[in-house]
Steps between C-alpha positions, in 0.01 A plus 500: 500500500684317776620155406546216743758233436401164358651344808258689727195421289598132477558487877155641574345261250684204654402582859136548402510177297633310801233652726227427246603147406661347807197379694733444794747296292841613370503633145795409280667775301436319172127504575514878534699539180260271312188680622626856471754480219763655728856406403649268761837675489339817637315317772770282652701789644193701595338208682809451716499868592132479591574197720785684671268798561233281659237544230530145367601176663706248302413132550764246396444156360322336208163648598657829602467846360397837635225612735412832655694549822216699655134570439426652161323792664830589671710514182486826307609569146728765652678236709563295185623811317742589776653151493531482122632853459733480803315774682493544872182646648522867413759424231461626150519374145777696335519675167783390271826679586518675164153661529406825674858591592486874433415756768124475436522123475682467832297756694154460341454192280671237717321612820170506308571149372561387858164646605325316217673178596395532863137560400510195276647284777232618742234404246671162452505450878122538500446210258530150645546163338156415643344780295675384183388138547145627548529696175628188323204298630246769403638525148481123452868412501515120532661362816678169550352482850179364350691234309656372822172450682405135521173365622463167670214332676 
Protein backbone atom coordinates (compact mmCIF):
# COMPACT_ATOMS: atom_id res chain seq x y z
CA UNK A 1 0.00 0.00 0.00
CA UNK A 2 1.26 3.47 -0.86
CA UNK A 3 1.72 5.75 2.11
CA UNK A 4 1.42 9.50 1.99
CA UNK A 5 3.37 11.66 4.38
CA UNK A 6 1.73 13.13 7.45
CA UNK A 7 2.72 16.53 6.14
CA UNK A 8 0.68 16.01 2.95
CA UNK A 9 -2.38 14.69 4.78
CA UNK A 10 -2.22 17.54 7.30
CA UNK A 11 -1.86 20.09 4.48
CA UNK A 12 -4.93 18.78 2.68
CA UNK A 13 -6.86 18.75 5.94
CA UNK A 14 -5.80 22.32 6.73
CA UNK A 15 -6.73 23.72 3.31
CA UNK A 16 -10.13 22.01 3.41
CA UNK A 17 -10.65 23.23 6.99
CA UNK A 18 -9.91 26.81 5.93
CA UNK A 19 -12.27 26.51 2.95
CA UNK A 20 -14.98 24.95 5.10
CA UNK A 21 -14.72 27.25 8.10
CA UNK A 22 -13.62 30.64 6.79
CA UNK A 23 -16.93 32.15 5.70
CA UNK A 24 -14.92 34.86 3.96
CA UNK A 25 -12.86 35.63 7.10
CA UNK A 26 -9.23 34.65 7.78
CA UNK A 27 -8.75 31.45 9.76
CA UNK A 28 -5.98 31.37 12.35
CA UNK A 29 -3.66 28.39 12.40
CA UNK A 30 -4.54 27.61 16.02
CA UNK A 31 -8.20 27.30 15.02
CA UNK A 32 -7.25 24.66 12.46
CA UNK A 33 -5.08 22.78 14.94
CA UNK A 34 -7.83 22.89 17.57
CA UNK A 35 -10.53 21.64 15.20
CA UNK A 36 -8.51 19.01 13.38
CA UNK A 37 -5.95 17.93 15.96
CA UNK A 38 -3.15 18.69 13.50
CA UNK A 39 0.15 19.53 15.20
CA UNK A 40 0.98 23.20 14.72
CA UNK A 41 4.66 22.48 14.09
CA UNK A 42 3.72 20.59 10.91
CA UNK A 43 1.40 23.29 9.70
CA UNK A 44 3.48 26.43 10.11
CA UNK A 45 6.01 25.52 7.43
CA UNK A 46 3.43 23.96 5.14
CA UNK A 47 1.13 26.98 5.32
CA UNK A 48 3.93 29.31 4.24
CA UNK A 49 4.70 27.08 1.28
CA UNK A 50 1.02 27.06 0.31
CA UNK A 51 0.98 30.87 0.51
CA UNK A 52 4.08 31.10 -1.66
CA UNK A 53 2.45 28.74 -4.20
CA UNK A 54 -0.70 30.86 -4.39
CA UNK A 55 -3.04 28.32 -2.81
CA UNK A 56 -3.48 30.26 0.44
CA UNK A 57 -3.29 33.94 1.24
CA UNK A 58 -1.75 35.04 4.54
CA UNK A 59 -3.44 37.97 6.31
CA UNK A 60 -1.38 39.80 8.94
CA UNK A 61 -2.63 41.43 12.08
CA UNK A 62 -4.59 40.52 15.20
CA UNK A 63 -7.59 39.32 13.18
CA UNK A 64 -5.38 37.77 10.53
CA UNK A 65 -4.87 34.21 9.49
CA UNK A 66 -5.19 32.27 6.26
CA UNK A 67 -7.73 32.32 3.45
CA UNK A 68 -7.92 30.57 0.11
CA UNK A 69 -6.06 32.58 -2.52
CA UNK A 70 -8.46 31.45 -5.24
CA UNK A 71 -11.84 29.81 -5.57
CA UNK A 72 -12.07 26.41 -3.90
CA UNK A 73 -13.22 24.85 -7.16
CA UNK A 74 -9.88 25.89 -8.70
CA UNK A 75 -7.67 24.24 -6.08
CA UNK A 76 -7.00 20.54 -6.57
CA UNK A 77 -5.63 18.05 -4.09
CA UNK A 78 -2.89 17.43 -6.68
CA UNK A 79 -1.83 21.08 -6.51
CA UNK A 80 -1.54 20.83 -2.72
CA UNK A 81 0.43 17.58 -3.06
CA UNK A 82 2.87 19.09 -5.53
CA UNK A 83 3.59 22.01 -3.19
CA UNK A 84 4.02 19.88 -0.07
CA UNK A 85 6.10 17.20 -1.77
CA UNK A 86 8.20 19.69 -3.78
CA UNK A 87 6.92 18.36 -7.08
CA UNK A 88 6.79 20.31 -10.27
CA UNK A 89 3.94 19.47 -12.65
CA UNK A 90 5.01 16.18 -14.19
CA UNK A 91 7.49 15.62 -11.34
CA UNK A 92 7.54 12.43 -9.41
CA UNK A 93 7.61 11.23 -5.83
CA UNK A 94 10.80 9.28 -5.45
CA UNK A 95 11.53 5.93 -3.87
CA UNK A 96 14.14 5.92 -1.11
CA UNK A 97 17.67 5.75 -2.55
CA UNK A 98 18.39 2.37 -0.96
CA UNK A 99 15.35 0.64 -2.53
CA UNK A 100 15.08 -0.95 -5.98
CA UNK A 101 18.72 -0.36 -6.88
CA UNK A 102 19.45 -3.64 -8.66
CA UNK A 103 19.07 -4.11 -12.41
CA UNK A 104 15.37 -5.07 -12.14
CA UNK A 105 14.77 -2.31 -9.62
CA UNK A 106 16.32 0.36 -11.84
CA UNK A 107 14.82 -0.80 -15.13
CA UNK A 108 11.44 -2.17 -14.00
CA UNK A 109 10.40 -1.28 -10.44
CA UNK A 110 11.39 2.40 -10.36
CA UNK A 111 9.75 3.17 -13.74
CA UNK A 112 6.63 1.27 -12.61
CA UNK A 113 6.60 3.29 -9.39
CA UNK A 114 6.79 6.49 -11.45
CA UNK A 115 3.79 5.35 -13.51
CA UNK A 116 1.81 4.65 -10.34
CA UNK A 117 2.74 8.04 -8.95
CA UNK A 118 1.63 9.83 -12.11
CA UNK A 119 -1.73 8.02 -12.06
CA UNK A 120 -2.21 8.98 -8.43
CA UNK A 121 -1.38 12.63 -9.13
CA UNK A 122 -3.83 12.69 -12.04
CA UNK A 123 -6.52 11.32 -9.72
CA UNK A 124 -5.59 13.94 -7.11
CA UNK A 125 -5.82 16.66 -9.78
CA UNK A 126 -9.42 15.61 -10.39
CA UNK A 127 -10.48 16.22 -6.78
CA UNK A 128 -11.03 19.83 -5.75
CA UNK A 129 -11.25 21.49 -2.37
CA UNK A 130 -14.85 22.33 -3.33
CA UNK A 131 -15.67 18.61 -3.59
CA UNK A 132 -14.07 17.90 -0.21
CA UNK A 133 -15.98 20.71 1.51
CA UNK A 134 -19.19 19.33 0.00
CA UNK A 135 -18.32 15.89 1.39
CA UNK A 136 -17.69 17.43 4.81
CA UNK A 137 -21.08 19.17 4.71
CA UNK A 138 -22.91 16.02 3.57
CA UNK A 139 -21.36 13.93 6.33
CA UNK A 140 -22.36 16.46 8.98
CA UNK A 141 -18.96 17.88 9.89
CA UNK A 142 -19.67 21.00 11.98
CA UNK A 143 -18.55 24.32 10.50
CA UNK A 144 -17.57 27.51 12.31
CA UNK A 145 -19.21 29.50 9.52
CA UNK A 146 -22.58 28.97 11.19
CA UNK A 147 -21.22 30.20 14.52
CA UNK A 148 -20.12 33.47 12.93
CA UNK A 149 -23.50 34.32 11.47
CA UNK A 150 -25.25 37.03 13.43
CA UNK A 151 -28.79 38.15 12.97
CA UNK A 152 -29.97 41.66 13.63
CA UNK A 153 -33.20 43.45 12.97
